N, C-alpha and C positions, 0 to 999 in steps of 0.2 A: 690465322686460319687462311689457307690458300684458296684462291678462286677456282683452281683447276684440279680435278682429281681423275686419275686414270684407273679404270677397272678392267682387269684381265678376265676375259671370258673363256678362252681356250688357247692352248699352245699346240701348234702343229707337231705331229709326231716325227717328221722327217727333216724339217728345216727349222729356222729360227722364227718363222712367221707366227704371228699371234693375232687372235681375234679379241677386240676390246671395245670399250666405250669410254669416251672422254666426257666428263661432266663439267659444265660451265654455268655461269649465272644466267645465260639465255638458253638453257637446254643442253641436251647431250647429243653427241654424234658418234656413229659407229666407226670403228677403225678395223682395217686400213681404210683411209678416207682420201678422196680426191677433192680438193677445194677449188671451185671456179674462181678465176681472178676478176675482181671488181675494182679495177685500178682507181677509178675516180668516183667511188661510191655508187657504181653501177656496173653490172655485168653487161657489156655492150650489146644493145639490141634486145635485151630481155627485161620483162617486168619481173619484180621480185617473186610473184606467185608462180611465174613460169619456171624460174630457177629452182624453186622448191618442188614444183611438180615433176621436174626431170630427175629428182632424187637427191639434189645437193642438200646437205645438212649443215654445212658451214661454208662461208665464202671469205675471200681475202680482199682487204683494202690496202691502199698504198699511202704510206706516211709522206713520202716525198711530194707526190702530186697533190694530196689534200692539204699539205702545209702551204704550198704555193697558191693553190686555188681550190676552194674559196677561203682557206685558212681555218685552222683548228678552232680559233676563237669563235668563229661564226657557227661551226658545227656544234660546238658546245652550247652556244646560246639557243640553237634550234633543238636542243634536247639530246644531243649525242648521235652517233652514227646510226645506231639501230633505228631510232625513232625517225630520224631525218630521211633515211633512204627506205623506210618501211620494210625492214627485214628484221623479224623478231627471233631469229635463230642465231647461233654463234657466229662471231666474226673474228678473224685474225688480221692484225695489221703488221706489215713488215716495217723495219726501222728506217728505211730510206737509204741505207748504205749501198745496196746493190744498184739502185737507180742512179746515185751519184756516179758510181763506177761506169755504168752502161750508157748513160745519156750525156754525160758531160766530158768533152775532150779536154777541158781546161781546168778541171778540178785540181785544187791544191790541198794535199793532205798533210797534216802534221799530228803531233800527239794530242793536240786539243780537239781536233775535229777536221771537218772538210769545208773549204771555202770554194764556192762554185758560182757560175752565172746561171740564173734562171733560164730555162729553155723557153719561157713564156715572153719575158720582156728584157732579158739580158741583165737584170739587176743582180747585185752581189748578194749571195745568201751564205750564211754560216750555219752548218749543222753540226752539233756536238752531241755527246751522249745525253747531257742534261736536256738539251732542246728536243731531241728525239723522244725522250720520256715525257716532256711537257706536252708535246703534240699528241702522242698516243694516249696519254691520260685524258686529254680533252676530247679526243675522238671517241674513247670509251669502248674499244673493242675488248672482247673477252680474253683473247690471247694477244700479247704484244711482244715484239722481238727486240732483243738488245741491239744497240747500234754497234756495227762491226766494220772492220776493214776487209773488203773482199778483194783479194789479189787476182790479177789476170793470169791466164794460162801462158806458158812459154810459147813463143812463136815456133811454127813448124809442127805443132801438135793439134791441128784442127780436128774436130770431131768427124765422125764418119756418117753423119746425117746432114741433109741439106740445111735444116734449120739451126743446126748447132754452130754454124760458122759465122753468124751475125756478130758475135762478140770478139772475133779474132782480130779485129782492127785495134783492140786494146792489148794484144799480146805483147810480151816483153822478151828481150833477149834471153835465151836460155841460160847464159852465163850469169845474168843478174837475178834469175828466178829464185834460187835458194835464199839469197839475202832478203828479197822482197817478201817471200812467204813467211820467213821467220819474223820479220818486222810486223807483218799483218797479224800473226798469232799473238805476239807480245802486246801489240796495240789493242787488238780485240779483247784480250783478257783484262787489260787496264780499263778499257771502256765498259766492259761488263760490270766491273766493280762499281763504276760511277753510275751506270744505269740502275743497278740495284739500290744504290744510295738515294738516287733522285726519283725513283718510282714511288708515286704518292698514293696509289690505290691498290695495294697488294691484295686486299680482301675482295676486290671486285674484278681485277685484271691479273691474269697469270703471266709473269715475265719468263720468257724462254731464253736460255743462253745459246750461243752459236759456236760451234767448233770449226775453226779454220785449220789450215795446214797444207792446202794445195794437194799435190800428189805425194808429198813426203809423209810416209806412214809414221815415222818416229815423231814428227811434229804433230801429227794428228793425235797420237797417244798423249803427248805432252800437253797439248791444248785441252783435250778431253778431260784429263785428270783435274786440271786446274779449273775448268768450267764447272765440272760436277761438284767441286768443293764448295761452290756457292749455294748448293742445295736449293735449286730452283724447281718450279712445278713441271718443267719440260725442257727438252734440249733439241737443237737442230744441227744438222750437218750442212754447213754452208760452203761456198766456194767451189762447188762442182757444177758441171754443165756450163762452164764459161769458155768452152773451146776444146775441152778434152774429148777423146773418143770414148766409146762405150767401155772398152777394156780398162781404161784408167778410172772411169767413174765406178765401175764394178769393184776394182781393187780398193778404192778409198772407202766405199760404202760398206763392203764386207769386213773391212778392218775396223771401221769407226763405230758402226752401230752397236756391236757387243760391248763397247766401252761405256755406253750410256746407261743410266739406271733402268732396270727392268720394270720398276713400278712407276715410271713417268712416260709420257708420250715422246716418241722420237719422230722428228720431222726432217725430211730431205727436201731442201729448198730448191724450187725451180725445175723440178723433174716430174714428168717428161713424157717420153714415149712409152707405149705399153711394155716393151721389153725392159726399159729402165725400171718401171714400177714393179714388175714381177720380180726382177732381181733384188730390188731393195726390200720388198715385202718379205722375201725369203731370207733376207739378212736380218730381219727384225724391225724394219721401219714401219711407222704407223700413219704418217701424214704426208701428203703430196700437194703441190700446186704447180700449175704451168699455164702459160698463155697460149700454148699450142692449139687447144680446141677452139678458142674464140678467134685468135689471130688468123689461123688457117682458114676458118670458116669464112671470114671476110674476104679471103682470096680465092674462094670457090673450091677449097680443098676439103674433102669430106673423109672422115675416118670410117673404115669398115673393118670387120674382123680379120680380113686378109691383107689389109694395107690401105693407104690413102688412094683416093681417086680425085682427079682434077676435072671438075665438072665443066670447065670451059672448053675442054677438048671436044673436037667435032664428032668423035665417036658416040657421044651421048645425045646428039641432036634428035635422034629418033628412038631413044631408049625409054621405053615405057615403064621400066621397073623403078622401084624406089631406091634410095641410096643403099639401104640394107633391108632386105625383106624380113629379117628377124627382129628389127628394131621397132619399138613402140613410141618413138618420139613424134612430135607434131608433124614433122616432114614425112616420115615413113608411114606412121600410123594414120596420118591424114590423107594418104594416097597421092602425094605429090611425086611426080616422076622425075627421073634424072633429066629428061628432055625439058620439062617445064622449069626445073631449077636452073638448067643451063640458060634457058631463055631469059630468066630473071636477071642473071648476071650479065648476059650480053646486052640487055636493055637498061642495065644499071638501076634496076628496081630494088628498093630497100628490103623487100620481102625475101629476096634470095639470101643475103647474109643472115637475116633473122632466122629463117628456117634451117639453114645449115649450121648456124650456131647452136640452135636447140638440139639438132641431131648430134653434133660433136660432143656437146656437154652430156647428153644422155648416153652416148656411146661409152664415155669414160665412167659414168655412174653404173651402167650395166656391167662393165668390165670389173669394177671394184665389187659389185654385188657378187659376181661369180668368184672372184678371188676370196671373198669372205666365206662363200659356200665351200670352196675348196679347202680352206683352212678348217672349217667346222667339221668337214667330212674326212679330213686327212687324205684327200684324193685330188692330186693335181692333174689328173687326166681330163678333168672338166675344162681346164684352161687350154690344154693341147687340142682338144676337140673343137672348142667353140671360138678360140682366139689365136689362130695360128700366127698372126702378126706379132704376138707377144713372144714367140719362140724364134721367129726369123728376123725380127727387127724391121719388118716391112711396114 
C-alpha cells in the first residue's frame, strides 16, 4: 500500500491545470501547492505555527544539510523530523543531489554516487542512492525524493531573472552539454532503481522519481518513460531553473508534464517566480518549492502583485503604506509600514527579515489560493486582475 495518494478534484476547461488533494500519513494538502523551504528543519525566522498560519500545508526539508548536521541518526532518535521540529503536517525531503551540485565546486561524481567535501568542516562525504534513502528513511518525511544527477546548464544560457544566474558558475561548455545531459539521465535512472530497492518504508513514505534531460526534449521523453515504468507514487521534473531562461524552462515543462501519470502528483523542483508557477500549473504541474520568498526576504526584497520592491531603497524612508495593502500577513495586516521595515533592515534588527519572510511566504500562499480558485471557476481573469507580475514576469 502506498503512503501517498492523489485525488483529482477538478480539471480546468481550457488548460491542463488541475485542482487536487494529496493525501499523506501526516494529513492532506491542496494542489497546486507551494512548499516553503525549511532547509535545516526550520523555515528561517518562522515558528512552525507561523508557517501554518500563513497557509502552508506542506514544507520541504533538505537531506544534504540534515545528513551533515545534526545527522539523521540523531533526528531519528529524537522521534523523526515531524516530532523534532514540531510540525505535524506533511513534509517533503529532497535527496541531496541538487545541493551537491550547487554547493560543492569539488564534487566528484561517478556511477556509484558523489564524493564531496562537507561545506561545514571540509571532511570527505560520500552520498549514494542507498545512503540518500537511509537518511530520508530516518528523517521520516512523508514524501522522499530519489537521488539523481542534476546536470548544469550550458554556458551562455543564463536566465533572464536576476536570481536565476547564481548557478551559472557551474555552467559547462555547450559542446559538452549533450553528453553530460545523457549521462545524467542514464545515471539518474540507474539510481532510481537502487533508491526503490533500498527504500525501507514504502508504506509510510512515498518515493518520487525525478525526470532529467536538460533542455533536450527527446531525452526528457526517454527519461520520463523509464521513470514512470517504476510505478511510483509521484514524479518530479528536475534539472530546470539551473541557469536557463524562462523560454527554455517553459519548453521543458510543457513537454514533460503531460508525460507523467495523471493519477499521481507532479512536482516541478526549485521553481520559482509567479510567472514560472502559472506557466507550470497550466501545463499540469501540482507542486512547487523555491527559496526565493525566504532568501529574498532576508535581503529586504518583498514580493507584491506587481513585482518585487527593495525595501532598503531610500524612496521608502517616509512611505507609510504596508508592503501590499491587500495582504493579510503579520507585516501588512499588523500595520507595519514600508518606512518602519526599511528602518529595521538599516538598523540590522532581526524583526525586519522575520516580518518580510512572513509577508513573502503569505504572498505565495495567497497567489496559489487564487490559482486554485481560477481553476475551480475555469476563469483565469482573476490572475490577470490580481497578480499582474505573473503575466509580466515582474
